[in-house]
N, C-alpha and C positions, 0 to 999 in steps of 0.2 A: 504494500500500500504506500503510495506516495502522498505526502502531506505538504501542501504549499504553505510556506511560512512568510508572513508579512510583518513589518515592523510595528511596534507599539511603544507607547510611553512607559517609562519605568515607574513602578511604585517603590519609592525609597523608604527603607526601613532601617533606622539607625544611621550611624555615620559611615562614610565611605573610607575604605583603606585598601591597600594592595591585596589583601586576602579575600576580597569579595568577588563574587561572580555576578554578572548581570544576566538575568534570564528574561528575554523579551517574550511578550505574548502576541498571539496571532489575532488579527482584527477581522478575519473573514467569518462568515456565519458558521457557528460551531455545529458539529455533528456529534451524535452520542458515541461515546467510547466506553465499551463495557469490558474490554480486555486491556492488557498492557499495550503501550504505544508500539507502533510498527518497528521503531528502531531499538526496542527494548532488548533484543537479543544480540546487539552488536558489541557489547562490552561488559565489563565487570563493575560498572558504576551505578547499577540499578539500586534505587532506594525507594522505600514505600513513600507514596505521595504525601500521606499525612505527616510523615516525619520531616519531609522537605518543608512543608508549610509551617510546622512547629519550629524548626530550626531557623526559619526566616523571621520568627518573632511575630507571626500573624496571630497565633492562637495555640492552644494545647492540641495534642493529637486527637483527643476526643472531639473537640470542637471542629477540627479539620475534617474528621469523618462526617460530621453534620453538614459542613459546607459542601462536601463532595456529594452526599445524598440529596442535598437541596439543588444540585445541578448548576452551581455557580462557579465550579472549578473547570477550567479549560486547558487542555494540553495540546499544543500544536494545532489549535483550531478545532479540537474535538472535545465535547463535554464528557467528562469522566463520570461514569455511573457507579463504579465500584470502589469502595474504600481500600480494597486490597491491591489496587493498581500500583505498578512500580514505574518509575521514570528514571531517566539519566539526566541528573541536574546539570551536567556539563554540556548537554546538547539540546534538551527539550525546552520548549517555551511554555511557561505556565502562567495562567491568568486567574485571578479571583475577582468576581464582581466586575469583570471587564477591564481590570487594571493588571499590568504585568508585575510579577514578583521579582524583587531583587534579593538575592540569597547569598549567604556567606557560609561556606562549608566548614563545619567544626570550628568556627571563629567565636570564642567566648569572650573576647576582649571587649566587645561592645554590648554584651548582655547586661541587663539591668536587674538588680535584686534589691527590693525594698521591703521593709517591715512597716506596717501601718497600724495605728489603733483606730479601727473603724468605730465611729460612734453610732449609737442607736438612731434609726430614722434615715440612714444612708443605705442605698441599694448596692449589693455586691455584684456589679456587672459593669461592663464597659459602656454599654448603650442601653438606655431604658426607654421603651416605646411610650411609657406614660409620662416621660419628661421629669421624673423624680431625680433628686440629687444622687449621683453615683460616687463610688470611691475614686474614680478618676477625676472627678471635679475637685477633689481635695489636693490634687497635684498641680504644680505649676505647668504652664504651657510647654516649656522645653522638655519636661519629662513625659507629658501626654503625647507629644509628637513622636516619642520613641515606641509608642504603642504597647505599653505593658498591659498585662491582663491579670486579674485576681486568680490566685491558686485556691481552689475550693470556694466555699461560700459561708457567709454568716447571714442569717435571715434579718429582716428589717428591724425588729426590736432588739436584736442582739448586738453586742459590741465585742471589741477585743482585737487580738492579733490577727492580721491578714497579710499574707505575703503577696506581692505583685512582682512579676518578672516578665522578661521577654524570652526566657529559656523554656522552650516547649518540652524538651526531654525531662528536665527537672520537674516541671509542673505535672507531667504525666505520671511520673513515679510517686509524687506526693499524693496524688488523688486516686491512683489505680488500686483496687482491692488487693492485688497480688503483693504489694509492698507493705501493707498494713501500717502505714505511717501514723504514729500516735499524735493525737491532738488532746490537749488538756484544757478543761474549763472549770471556772468557779461559778457555781449555780446557787443562787439564793432562792430557797423555796419556803412555802408556808404549808403546814400540815404535819401529820405525825410521821416523823422519820424513825421508823423502827428498824431493829436488827434484821427482821424478816424481809423488809423491803430492800434493804441494802444487799442482802444475800441473793435476792431475786435478780438484781442488776448484775451482781458479780457472777452469777451462774449462767447468764445469758437468757434473756426473756423473749417472749413472743408478744408482739404488739397486737392491739385489737384488730388491726387491718390484716393480720396473719403473717407479717414479716418476722422471721427469726433473727435475733440479734446475737452478735458475738458477746462474750463476757466483757463487762465494763469494770475497770478498776475504780472504785468509789470509796471515799472516806469523808467523815465529818470534820471540817476544819474550823468551825466557829464554836464559841461557847454557847451552850444551850441554856436558856432560862428555865424557870420552873413551869412556865406555861406550856401546855401541850401543843399549842398552835403558834408558838413563837417562830420567827424567821430563823432558818438554819442554812448555813452555807456548806455546800458539798463540793468536793473536788472530784471531777470525773475525767478519766482518760479513755478515749475511744480509739479504736483501730479500724473503723469502717466508716463509710460516708452515707449512711441512710438519711434521707431528707428529714429535717427537723427531729432527729432521733431523740435528743434529750427532752425536748418539750413533750413528745409523744410518750416516752417512757414515764415521765412524771405524771402526765395525765392519767395513764393507766394505773398508776400507783396512788392516785388521789393526792398528789402533791402539786400545789400551785406555784408555778415559776414566777418569781418576782423580778429577777434579773439574771442574765446569762452573759458571761464574759470569757472569751477564749484567752488563756494566758500563755500557751505554748503551742508551737507546731514543731514536733520533733525536738531538736536541740536549740531551736530559736525561741527566746523568751520575750514576752511583752515588756517586762520590767516596769519602769516608771514612765514609759512613753504616754503622753497625755492624749485624750480623745481628739481625733482629727489630725494628729501629727503623724509624721513618717520619718524614716531614717534609712540610709543604705545599710545592708548587712556588712559587718566587718569581715576581714579575712578569716578570722577564727570561726565565726559563725558559719560562713559559707563553706569552709573546709569540712566542718562537722556535719553540716546538712548534706553535702555531697557524699561524704563517707557513709552516712546513715542510709543513703539511697543506692549504695554500691555504684556510684558514678566515679569512674577513674579520671585521673587528671585534675589539674587545678587551673581555674580561669586566671588569665594574666592581665 
């Protein structure tokens, strides 16, 4: 199959340096591509398309799969229909939403790693169709232009540590169930916190909707008053990413959540970072985070 290639404008992601490759997109009317591109068998540079998009800093691999399934990813003028498609980033022309992708192979020097204290009332997303305030709105324009995306999520009323990055591989490992990356929360609840309820969470409970949960490490960290309904603060460490897991667990155990704050993601701690503020990860934190995810090498 011969695919005609035509020039397109570049979509610039991050800063330019000699380590970057520029991958132009085709502007002709796209056709559906359900298999790997025609030139896929010509060399040893084949890479999964979702990995290429993640390494370009566009999104995580999971989000890249969603883009592919939505039909907005085009390779050499052909719409890619399969998330399993492989491409040769040194030769193929890749476009997303009609704009060409500029990609840097294994270049971590321009990756961005931020720790943010997400305040309540801010949406954990890059773009909100309801025009609510998002975590990216808390960043200055120069950082927003580098297109970081949040790793995981915190629901609207929750607060605490949120990592933002342009590193798609790191984001994938932090959120994929295979890696069981721990997240620690301080949860203030009202209700009777009994030993039996704590043991239910520690053993792994089943939610009312039928979902089975992995065991949760939980302990009481606040001083309890004499009142049976006094507010109690729990420290909970989770290793899976079930939607609104803590709130649903507490609901089923007749505990009312008053506040929920994430205080750690793996080895990275919230510390005294105030709500709405952000900071870059330091070298020690980044090295520990990458090590916990079995990511070899060190960003320079």
